[in-house]
The first five atom37 places (N, CA, C, CB, O) and aatype in JSON, in Angstrom:
{
  "aatype": [12, 19, 6, 3, 1, 9, 16, 3, 7, 11, 1, 9, 7, 5, 10, 10, 0, 15, 6, 19, 16, 7, 10, 6, 1, 7, 0, 10, 7, 16, 10, 15, 19, 19, 3, 0, 3, 14, 3, 19, 0, 14, 16, 0, 6, 7, 0, 13, 0, 13, 7, 9, 6, 0, 3, 7, 16, 1, 10, 7, 6, 19, 8, 19, 16, 14, 6, 16, 0, 1, 10, 16, 10, 15, 6, 15, 19, 0, 19, 3, 19, 7, 1, 6, 3, 19, 16, 19, 6, 11, 15, 7, 15, 3, 16, 19, 19, 19, 0, 8, 15, 7, 0, 0, 19, 11, 0, 10, 19, 3, 19, 10, 0, 3, 1, 10, 7],
  "atom_mask": [
    [1, 1, 1, 1, 1],
    [1, 1, 1, 1, 1],
    [1, 1, 1, 1, 1],
    [1, 1, 1, 1, 1],
    [1, 1, 1, 1, 1],
    [1, 1, 1, 1, 1],
    [1, 1, 1, 1, 1],
    [1, 1, 1, 1, 1],
    [1, 1, 1, 0, 1],
    [1, 1, 1, 1, 1],
    [1, 1, 1, 1, 1],
    [1, 1, 1, 1, 1],
    [1, 1, 1, 0, 1],
    [1, 1, 1, 1, 1],
    [1, 1, 1, 1, 1],
    [1, 1, 1, 1, 1],
    [1, 1, 1, 1, 1],
    [1, 1, 1, 1, 1],
    [1, 1, 1, 1, 1],
    [1, 1, 1, 1, 1],
    [1, 1, 1, 1, 1],
    [1, 1, 1, 0, 1],
    [1, 1, 1, 1, 1],
    [1, 1, 1, 1, 1],
    [1, 1, 1, 1, 1],
    [1, 1, 1, 0, 1],
    [1, 1, 1, 1, 1],
    [1, 1, 1, 1, 1],
    [1, 1, 1, 0, 1],
    [1, 1, 1, 1, 1],
    [1, 1, 1, 1, 1],
    [1, 1, 1, 1, 1],
    [1, 1, 1, 1, 1],
    [1, 1, 1, 1, 1],
    [1, 1, 1, 1, 1],
    [1, 1, 1, 1, 1],
    [1, 1, 1, 1, 1],
    [1, 1, 1, 1, 1],
    [1, 1, 1, 1, 1],
    [1, 1, 1, 1, 1],
    [1, 1, 1, 1, 1],
    [1, 1, 1, 1, 1],
    [1, 1, 1, 1, 1],
    [1, 1, 1, 1, 1],
    [1, 1, 1, 1, 1],
    [1, 1, 1, 0, 1],
    [1, 1, 1, 1, 1],
    [1, 1, 1, 1, 1],
    [1, 1, 1, 1, 1],
    [1, 1, 1, 1, 1],
    [1, 1, 1, 0, 1],
    [1, 1, 1, 1, 1],
    [1, 1, 1, 1, 1],
    [1, 1, 1, 1, 1],
    [1, 1, 1, 1, 1],
    [1, 1, 1, 0, 1],
    [1, 1, 1, 1, 1],
    [1, 1, 1, 1, 1],
    [1, 1, 1, 1, 1],
    [1, 1, 1, 0, 1],
    [1, 1, 1, 1, 1],
    [1, 1, 1, 1, 1],
    [1, 1, 1, 1, 1],
    [1, 1, 1, 1, 1],
    [1, 1, 1, 1, 1],
    [1, 1, 1, 1, 1],
    [1, 1, 1, 1, 1],
    [1, 1, 1, 1, 1],
    [1, 1, 1, 1, 1],
    [1, 1, 1, 1, 1],
    [1, 1, 1, 1, 1],
    [1, 1, 1, 1, 1],
    [1, 1, 1, 1, 1],
    [1, 1, 1, 1, 1],
    [1, 1, 1, 1, 1],
    [1, 1, 1, 1, 1],
    [1, 1, 1, 1, 1],
    [1, 1, 1, 1, 1],
    [1, 1, 1, 1, 1],
    [1, 1, 1, 1, 1],
    [1, 1, 1, 1, 1],
    [1, 1, 1, 0, 1],
    [1, 1, 1, 1, 1],
    [1, 1, 1, 1, 1],
    [1, 1, 1, 1, 1],
    [1, 1, 1, 1, 1],
    [1, 1, 1, 1, 1],
    [1, 1, 1, 1, 1],
    [1, 1, 1, 1, 1],
    [1, 1, 1, 1, 1],
    [1, 1, 1, 1, 1],
    [1, 1, 1, 0, 1],
    [1, 1, 1, 1, 1],
    [1, 1, 1, 1, 1],
    [1, 1, 1, 1, 1],
    [1, 1, 1, 1, 1],
    [1, 1, 1, 1, 1],
    [1, 1, 1, 1, 1],
    [1, 1, 1, 1, 1],
    [1, 1, 1, 1, 1],
    [1, 1, 1, 1, 1],
    [1, 1, 1, 0, 1],
    [1, 1, 1, 1, 1],
    [1, 1, 1, 1, 1],
    [1, 1, 1, 1, 1],
    [1, 1, 1, 1, 1],
    [1, 1, 1, 1, 1],
    [1, 1, 1, 1, 1],
    [1, 1, 1, 1, 1],
    [1, 1, 1, 1, 1],
    [1, 1, 1, 1, 1],
    [1, 1, 1, 1, 1],
    [1, 1, 1, 1, 1],
    [1, 1, 1, 1, 1],
    [1, 1, 1, 1, 1],
    [1, 1, 1, 1, 1],
    [1, 1, 1, 0, 1]
  ],
  "atom_positions": [
    [[108.9, 81.34, 116.39], [107.81, 82.26, 116.24], [107.1, 81.97, 114.92], [108.31, 83.71, 116.31], [107.74, 81.81, 113.88]],
    [[105.78, 81.91, 114.98], [104.99, 81.68, 113.78], [104.66, 83.02, 113.15], [103.7, 80.87, 114.09], [104.21, 83.94, 113.83]],
    [[104.88, 83.11, 111.86], [104.6, 84.36, 111.16], [103.39, 84.17, 110.27], [105.83, 84.83, 110.34], [103.45, 83.45, 109.27]],
    [[102.28, 84.81, 110.63], [101.08, 84.77, 109.81], [101.12, 85.95, 108.86], [99.78, 84.79, 110.67], [101.2, 87.11, 109.28]],
    [[101.08, 85.65, 107.59], [101.12, 86.71, 106.58], [100.01, 86.46, 105.59], [102.51, 86.77, 105.87], [99.97, 85.41, 104.94]],
    [[99.12, 87.41, 105.46], [98.01, 87.27, 104.53], [98.52, 87.59, 103.13], [96.83, 88.2, 104.92], [98.97, 88.7, 102.86]],
    [[98.42, 86.6, 102.25], [98.89, 86.78, 100.87], [97.81, 86.38, 99.87], [100.15, 85.96, 100.62], [98.11, 86.13, 98.7]],
    [[96.57, 86.32, 100.31], [95.44, 86.03, 99.43], [94.89, 87.36, 98.93], [94.34, 85.2, 100.17], [94.45, 88.19, 99.72]],
    [[94.91, 87.55, 97.61], [94.52, 88.83, 97.03], [93.12, 89.28, 97.42], [0.0, 0.0, 0.0], [92.91, 90.46, 97.7]],
    [[92.16, 88.36, 97.42], [90.8, 88.74, 97.79], [90.75, 89.21, 99.24], [89.83, 87.56, 97.58], [90.09, 90.2, 99.54]],
    [[91.44, 88.53, 100.11], [91.46, 88.91, 101.53], [92.16, 90.26, 101.71], [92.16, 87.82, 102.38], [91.72, 91.08, 102.52]],
    [[93.25, 90.49, 100.99], [93.94, 91.79, 101.06], [92.98, 92.9, 100.62], [95.23, 91.79, 100.18], [92.91, 93.95, 101.26]],
    [[92.24, 92.66, 99.55], [91.25, 93.63, 99.08], [90.17, 93.88, 100.13], [0.0, 0.0, 0.0], [89.76, 95.02, 100.33]],
    [[89.72, 92.82, 100.79], [88.72, 92.98, 101.85], [89.27, 93.81, 103.0], [88.26, 91.61, 102.36], [88.55, 94.64, 103.57]],
    [[90.52, 93.59, 103.35], [91.14, 94.38, 104.42], [91.21, 95.86, 104.03], [92.56, 93.85, 104.74], [90.96, 96.74, 104.86]],
    [[91.55, 96.13, 102.78], [91.61, 97.51, 102.31], [90.22, 98.15, 102.36], [92.18, 97.58, 100.88], [90.08, 99.28, 102.82]],
    [[89.21, 97.44, 101.9], [87.84, 97.97, 101.94], [87.42, 98.25, 103.38], [86.85, 96.98, 101.3], [86.79, 99.27, 103.65]],
    [[87.78, 97.38, 104.28], [87.45, 97.57, 105.69], [88.15, 98.8, 106.26], [87.84, 96.33, 106.5], [87.55, 99.57, 107.0]],
    [[89.41, 98.97, 105.92], [90.15, 100.15, 106.37], [89.51, 101.43, 105.85], [91.61, 100.07, 105.9], [89.32, 102.39, 106.6]],
    [[89.18, 101.44, 104.57], [88.6, 102.64, 103.95], [87.26, 102.98, 104.58], [88.44, 102.45, 102.44], [87.0, 104.15, 104.89]],
    [[86.42, 101.99, 104.78], [85.09, 102.27, 105.34], [85.16, 102.62, 106.82], [84.17, 101.08, 105.15], [84.23, 103.23, 107.36]],
    [[86.24, 102.26, 107.49], [86.37, 102.55, 108.91], [87.03, 103.88, 109.22], [0.0, 0.0, 0.0], [87.12, 104.27, 110.38]],
    [[87.49, 104.59, 108.2], [88.18, 105.86, 108.4], [87.18, 106.97, 108.69], [89.03, 106.21, 107.18], [86.21, 107.14, 107.95]],
    [[87.41, 107.69, 109.74], [86.48, 108.76, 110.1], [87.18, 110.07, 110.41], [85.66, 108.34, 111.28], [86.52, 111.03, 110.8]],
    [[88.49, 110.13, 110.24], [89.21, 111.34, 110.63], [89.57, 112.19, 109.41], [90.47, 110.98, 111.41], [90.02, 111.67, 108.39]],
    [[89.37, 113.47, 109.53], [89.78, 114.43, 108.52], [89.33, 114.08, 107.12], [0.0, 0.0, 0.0], [88.23, 113.57, 106.91]],
    [[90.2, 114.36, 106.17], [89.89, 114.12, 104.76], [89.65, 112.64, 104.48], [91.01, 114.63, 103.87], [88.88, 112.29, 103.58]],
    [[90.31, 111.76, 105.25], [90.12, 110.32, 105.03], [88.68, 109.89, 105.31], [91.07, 109.52, 105.92], [88.22, 108.88, 104.79]],
    [[87.97, 110.66, 106.12], [86.58, 110.36, 106.41], [85.67, 110.54, 105.21], [0.0, 0.0, 0.0], [84.52, 110.11, 105.23]],
    [[86.17, 111.18, 104.16], [85.37, 111.39, 102.94], [85.45, 110.19, 102.0], [85.83, 112.65, 102.22], [84.7, 110.12, 101.02]],
    [[86.36, 109.25, 102.28], [86.53, 108.09, 101.41], [85.38, 107.11, 101.57], [87.85, 107.4, 101.71], [84.83, 106.93, 102.65]],
    [[85.03, 106.48, 100.47], [84.01, 105.42, 100.53], [84.33, 104.36, 99.48], [82.59, 106.0, 100.3], [84.96, 104.62, 98.46]],
    [[83.85, 103.15, 99.79], [83.96, 102.02, 98.87], [82.68, 102.0, 98.05], [84.19, 100.66, 99.63], [81.58, 102.07, 98.61]],
    [[82.8, 101.91, 96.73], [81.63, 101.91, 95.85], [81.69, 100.76, 94.86], [81.53, 103.25, 95.1], [82.77, 100.25, 94.54]],
    [[80.53, 100.36, 94.39], [80.42, 99.33, 93.35], [81.12, 98.03, 93.74], [80.99, 99.85, 92.05], [81.68, 97.34, 92.88]],
    [[81.11, 97.69, 95.02], [81.83, 96.51, 95.5], [81.2, 95.22, 94.98], [81.84, 96.5, 97.03], [79.98, 95.08, 94.9]],
    [[82.06, 94.28, 94.64], [81.64, 92.94, 94.23], [82.11, 91.97, 95.31], [82.23, 92.56, 92.81], [83.24, 91.5, 95.27]],
    [[81.23, 91.66, 96.29], [81.64, 90.79, 97.4], [81.98, 89.37, 96.96], [80.55, 90.74, 98.44], [82.66, 88.64, 97.69]],
    [[81.53, 88.96, 95.78], [81.79, 87.61, 95.3], [82.88, 87.57, 94.24], [80.53, 87.03, 94.73], [82.99, 86.6, 93.49]],
    [[83.7, 88.62, 94.19], [84.75, 88.68, 93.18], [85.65, 87.44, 93.24], [85.58, 89.96, 93.35], [86.01, 86.98, 94.32]],
    [[85.99, 86.93, 92.08], [86.92, 85.81, 91.98], [88.22, 86.36, 91.4], [86.34, 84.64, 91.09], [88.24, 86.81, 90.25]],
    [[89.3, 86.32, 92.16], [90.58, 86.85, 91.67], [91.0, 86.19, 90.36], [91.66, 86.65, 92.73], [90.79, 84.99, 90.14]],
    [[91.61, 86.99, 89.49], [92.14, 86.47, 88.24], [93.59, 86.91, 88.1], [91.29, 86.95, 87.02], [94.03, 87.82, 88.8]],
    [[94.31, 86.28, 87.22], [95.71, 86.64, 87.0], [95.84, 88.08, 86.51], [96.35, 85.68, 85.98], [96.82, 88.75, 86.84]],
    [[94.86, 88.56, 85.74], [94.9, 89.93, 85.22], [94.42, 90.94, 86.24], [94.05, 90.03, 83.97], [94.68, 92.14, 86.1]],
    [[93.72, 90.49, 87.27], [93.16, 91.36, 88.29], [91.69, 91.62, 88.04], [0.0, 0.0, 0.0], [91.33, 92.35, 87.11]],
    [[90.83, 91.04, 88.86], [89.38, 91.21, 88.73], [88.93, 92.42, 89.55], [88.63, 89.93, 89.21], [89.42, 92.65, 90.65]],
    [[88.01, 93.2, 88.98], [87.49, 94.38, 89.67], [86.82, 93.96, 90.98], [86.49, 95.16, 88.77], [85.94, 93.1, 90.99]],
    [[87.25, 94.58, 92.09], [86.67, 94.3, 93.4], [85.8, 95.45, 93.89], [87.77, 94.01, 94.42], [84.69, 95.24, 94.36]],
    [[86.31, 96.7, 93.76], [85.54, 97.87, 94.18], [86.25, 99.15, 93.75], [85.32, 97.87, 95.71], [87.43, 99.15, 93.42]],
    [[85.48, 100.23, 93.77], [86.03, 101.55, 93.5], [86.19, 102.3, 94.82], [0.0, 0.0, 0.0], [85.57, 101.94, 95.83]],
    [[87.01, 103.33, 94.8], [87.18, 104.18, 95.97], [86.9, 105.61, 95.54], [88.62, 104.04, 96.59], [87.48, 106.11, 94.57]],
    [[85.99, 106.26, 96.28], [85.62, 107.64, 95.99], [85.85, 108.51, 97.22], [84.16, 107.73, 95.54], [85.88, 108.03, 98.35]],
    [[86.02, 109.81, 96.95], [86.08, 110.82, 98.0], [85.06, 111.88, 97.63], [87.54, 111.44, 98.16], [85.19, 112.54, 96.6]],
    [[84.06, 112.04, 98.46], [82.99, 113.01, 98.18], [82.41, 112.85, 96.78], [83.51, 114.43, 98.35], [82.14, 113.84, 96.1]],
    [[82.22, 111.61, 96.35], [81.6, 111.35, 95.06], [82.53, 111.38, 93.87], [0.0, 0.0, 0.0], [82.08, 111.13, 92.75]],
    [[83.8, 111.67, 94.07], [84.77, 111.69, 92.97], [85.6, 110.41, 93.03], [85.7, 112.95, 93.07], [86.19, 110.08, 94.06]],
    [[85.65, 109.69, 91.91], [86.39, 108.42, 91.86], [87.88, 108.71, 91.92], [86.04, 107.63, 90.57], [88.42, 109.44, 91.1]],
    [[88.54, 108.11, 92.93], [89.99, 108.23, 93.05], [90.71, 107.06, 92.39], [90.4, 108.32, 94.53], [91.81, 107.21, 91.85]],
    [[90.07, 105.9, 92.44], [90.7, 104.73, 91.87], [89.85, 103.5, 92.0], [0.0, 0.0, 0.0], [88.72, 103.55, 92.48]],
    [[90.43, 102.39, 91.58], [89.76, 101.1, 91.64], [90.72, 100.07, 92.21], [89.26, 100.66, 90.24], [91.94, 100.2, 92.11]],
    [[90.13, 99.05, 92.83], [90.92, 97.95, 93.37], [90.57, 96.69, 92.6], [90.66, 97.77, 94.89], [89.41, 96.31, 92.46]],
    [[91.61, 96.04, 92.11], [91.48, 94.76, 91.41], [92.26, 93.72, 92.2], [91.99, 94.86, 89.91], [93.29, 94.04, 92.8]],
    [[91.79, 92.49, 92.2], [92.46, 91.45, 92.96], [92.95, 90.32, 92.06], [91.53, 90.89, 94.03], [92.26, 89.88, 91.14]],
    [[94.15, 89.88, 92.37], [94.74, 88.7, 91.74], [94.78, 87.63, 92.83], [96.19, 89.01, 91.14], [94.43, 87.91, 93.98]],
    [[95.17, 86.43, 92.51], [95.24, 85.42, 93.57], [96.18, 85.79, 94.73], [95.69, 84.1, 92.98], [95.99, 85.32, 95.85]],
    [[97.2, 86.63, 94.47], [98.18, 86.96, 95.51], [98.22, 88.43, 95.92], [99.53, 86.57, 95.05], [98.88, 88.76, 96.9]],
    [[97.53, 89.33, 95.2], [97.67, 90.76, 95.47], [96.34, 91.51, 95.36], [98.67, 91.36, 94.51], [95.36, 91.02, 94.81]],
    [[96.36, 92.71, 95.91], [95.3, 93.69, 95.66], [95.99, 94.87, 95.0], [94.54, 94.12, 96.99], [97.03, 95.34, 95.47]],
    [[95.42, 95.35, 93.9], [96.05, 96.39, 93.08], [95.17, 97.64, 93.1], [96.27, 95.89, 91.62], [94.05, 97.62, 92.59]],
    [[95.68, 98.71, 93.66], [94.99, 100.0, 93.69], [95.43, 100.79, 92.48], [95.28, 100.78, 95.01], [96.59, 101.21, 92.39]],
    [[94.52, 101.01, 91.54], [94.82, 101.77, 90.33], [94.29, 103.18, 90.51], [94.21, 101.1, 89.07], [93.09, 103.4, 90.65]],
    [[95.2, 104.14, 90.49], [94.84, 105.55, 90.57], [94.77, 106.1, 89.16], [95.87, 106.36, 91.44], [95.63, 105.8, 88.33]],
    [[93.75, 106.89, 88.9], [93.49, 107.32, 87.53], [94.35, 108.5, 87.08], [92.05, 107.69, 87.4], [93.95, 109.29, 86.23]],
    [[95.53, 108.59, 87.64], [96.48, 109.6, 87.19], [97.89, 109.15, 87.55], [96.17, 110.99, 87.8], [98.08, 108.27, 88.38]],
    [[98.85, 109.76, 86.92], [100.23, 109.44, 87.22], [100.67, 110.27, 88.42], [101.15, 109.71, 85.98], [100.73, 111.5, 88.36]],
    [[100.98, 109.59, 89.5], [101.43, 110.28, 90.71], [102.71, 109.62, 91.22], [100.33, 110.25, 91.81], [102.94, 108.43, 90.99]],
    [[103.52, 110.4, 91.9], [104.73, 109.86, 92.5], [104.35, 109.17, 93.8], [105.79, 110.98, 92.75], [103.7, 109.76, 94.66]],
    [[104.76, 107.92, 93.94], [104.46, 107.15, 95.14], [105.75, 106.54, 95.64], [103.39, 106.06, 94.86], [106.45, 105.85, 94.9]],
    [[106.06, 106.78, 96.91], [107.24, 106.19, 97.53], [106.81, 105.63, 98.87], [108.4, 107.23, 97.69], [106.69, 106.37, 99.85]],
    [[106.57, 104.32, 98.92], [106.08, 103.72, 100.16], [107.18, 103.08, 100.99], [105.04, 102.68, 99.83], [107.0, 102.88, 102.19]],
    [[108.31, 102.77, 100.39], [109.44, 102.24, 101.13], [109.18, 100.92, 101.83], [0.0, 0.0, 0.0], [109.69, 100.69, 102.92]],
    [[108.4, 100.05, 101.21], [108.1, 98.73, 101.78], [108.39, 97.67, 100.73], [106.62, 98.65, 102.26], [108.2, 97.89, 99.53]],
    [[108.87, 96.51, 101.19], [109.15, 95.42, 100.27], [107.88, 94.74, 99.78], [110.04, 94.41, 100.92], [107.88, 94.12, 98.72]],
    [[106.79, 94.85, 100.56], [105.55, 94.18, 100.19], [104.59, 95.08, 99.43], [104.87, 93.65, 101.43], [103.4, 94.75, 99.29]],
    [[105.09, 96.21, 98.92], [104.31, 97.12, 98.08], [105.16, 97.48, 96.87], [103.88, 98.4, 98.87], [106.32, 97.88, 97.01]],
    [[104.57, 97.34, 95.7], [105.26, 97.76, 94.48], [104.41, 98.81, 93.77], [105.55, 96.54, 93.55], [103.2, 98.87, 93.94]],
    [[105.08, 99.61, 92.97], [104.4, 100.67, 92.23], [104.7, 100.46, 90.75], [104.84, 102.1, 92.71], [105.86, 100.28, 90.36]],
    [[103.65, 100.49, 89.94], [103.78, 100.31, 88.5], [103.09, 101.47, 87.8], [103.17, 98.94, 88.05], [102.18, 102.09, 88.35]],
    [[103.53, 101.77, 86.62], [102.87, 102.76, 85.77], [102.19, 101.99, 84.65], [103.88, 103.83, 85.2], [102.77, 101.07, 84.07]],
    [[100.95, 102.37, 84.35], [100.18, 101.75, 83.28], [99.53, 102.87, 82.49], [99.12, 100.74, 83.82], [98.45, 103.34, 82.84]],
    [[100.18, 103.28, 81.42], [99.69, 104.44, 80.67], [99.75, 105.67, 81.57], [0.0, 0.0, 0.0], [100.81, 106.0, 82.1]],
    [[98.61, 106.33, 81.73], [98.58, 107.51, 82.61], [98.16, 107.15, 84.03], [97.63, 108.55, 82.05], [98.0, 108.04, 84.86]],
    [[98.0, 105.87, 84.31], [97.6, 105.42, 85.65], [98.8, 105.02, 86.49], [96.62, 104.24, 85.54], [99.85, 104.64, 85.97]],
    [[98.62, 105.1, 87.8], [99.6, 104.59, 88.76], [98.95, 103.42, 89.47], [100.06, 105.7, 89.77], [97.83, 103.54, 89.97]],
    [[99.64, 102.29, 89.53], [99.12, 101.1, 90.17], [99.99, 100.79, 91.38], [99.07, 99.89, 89.19], [101.2, 100.57, 91.25]],
    [[99.35, 100.78, 92.56], [100.06, 100.47, 93.8], [99.6, 99.07, 94.22], [99.78, 101.55, 94.93], [98.42, 98.85, 94.46]],
    [[100.56, 98.14, 94.32], [100.23, 96.74, 94.53], [100.6, 96.31, 95.94], [100.95, 95.87, 93.49], [101.75, 96.44, 96.36]],
    [[99.6, 95.8, 96.67], [99.82, 95.26, 98.02], [100.02, 93.76, 97.9], [98.63, 95.6, 98.97], [99.17, 93.05, 97.37]],
    [[101.16, 93.28, 98.39], [101.49, 91.86, 98.33], [101.21, 91.15, 99.65], [102.95, 91.68, 97.96], [101.45, 89.95, 99.77]],
    [[100.7, 91.88, 100.64], [100.37, 91.27, 101.93], [99.29, 92.11, 102.62], [101.63, 91.15, 102.84], [99.05, 93.26, 102.26]],
    [[98.66, 91.51, 103.61], [97.66, 92.24, 104.38], [98.24, 93.44, 105.1], [0.0, 0.0, 0.0], [97.57, 94.47, 105.23]],
    [[99.46, 93.31, 105.57], [100.11, 94.41, 106.29], [100.34, 95.62, 105.38], [101.43, 93.95, 106.88], [100.45, 96.74, 105.87]],
    [[100.42, 95.39, 104.09], [100.68, 96.47, 103.13], [99.47, 97.38, 102.93], [101.1, 95.89, 101.81], [99.59, 98.45, 102.33]],
    [[98.32, 96.97, 103.42], [97.09, 97.76, 103.27], [97.26, 99.16, 103.86], [95.91, 97.05, 103.94], [96.78, 100.14, 103.28]],
    [[97.94, 99.27, 104.98], [98.16, 100.58, 105.6], [98.91, 101.52, 104.65], [98.95, 100.42, 106.92], [98.63, 102.72, 104.62]],
    [[99.84, 100.98, 103.89], [100.58, 101.81, 102.93], [99.65, 102.31, 101.83], [101.75, 101.01, 102.32], [99.8, 103.44, 101.37]],
    [[98.7, 101.49, 101.4], [97.74, 101.93, 100.38], [96.84, 103.02, 100.93], [96.91, 100.75, 99.88], [96.48, 103.96, 100.21]],
    [[96.46, 102.92, 102.19], [95.66, 103.99, 102.84], [96.48, 105.27, 102.87], [95.23, 103.57, 104.3], [95.94, 106.36, 102.65]],
    [[97.77, 105.16, 103.16], [98.65, 106.34, 103.16], [98.71, 106.98, 101.77], [100.07, 105.97, 103.63], [98.73, 108.2, 101.64]],
    [[98.74, 106.16, 100.73], [98.75, 106.68, 99.36], [97.45, 107.45, 99.1], [98.91, 105.52, 98.34], [97.49, 108.53, 98.5]],
    [[96.32, 106.9, 99.54], [95.05, 107.6, 99.37], [95.04, 108.92, 100.15], [93.89, 106.71, 99.82], [94.53, 109.93, 99.67]],
    [[95.61, 108.89, 101.35], [95.68, 110.11, 102.15], [96.5, 111.18, 101.44], [96.28, 109.82, 103.53], [96.13, 112.35, 101.44]],
    [[97.61, 110.77, 100.83], [98.44, 111.71, 100.07], [97.67, 112.31, 98.9], [99.7, 111.02, 99.56], [97.82, 113.49, 98.58]],
    [[96.84, 111.49, 98.25], [96.03, 111.98, 97.12], [95.05, 113.06, 97.57], [95.26, 110.82, 96.46], [94.75, 113.99, 96.83]],
    [[94.56, 112.92, 98.8], [93.59, 113.89, 99.32], [94.28, 115.15, 99.8], [92.78, 113.28, 100.45], [93.66, 116.21, 99.94]],
    [[95.58, 115.02, 100.05], [96.47, 116.1, 100.42], [96.06, 117.02, 101.46], [0.0, 0.0, 0.0], [96.8, 117.94, 101.79]]
  ]
}
């Protein structure tokens, strides 16, 4: 069996943006992608790809590295995704949820859904 796994950070970021813009149910329907840079070039530090807002309020930003998409939430929140392809880091008062594969995008959407509560 061939296993296709998306591990390109820019592509993972694009998948997340697509998921966010395609959401139309409940509170998730209020999410939008803002300030997107379609020509973003991933960097080791993480290049800004786009912001995510809900009803005009910034929830976080997505930065891309060559291998990951990093969702930075502007507050410290408890995140438990229970996946090997998602890691959670703390950076000052921010929470960074890192997707290491395209399949991990769904977990990042779940994190956003939890934020909207």
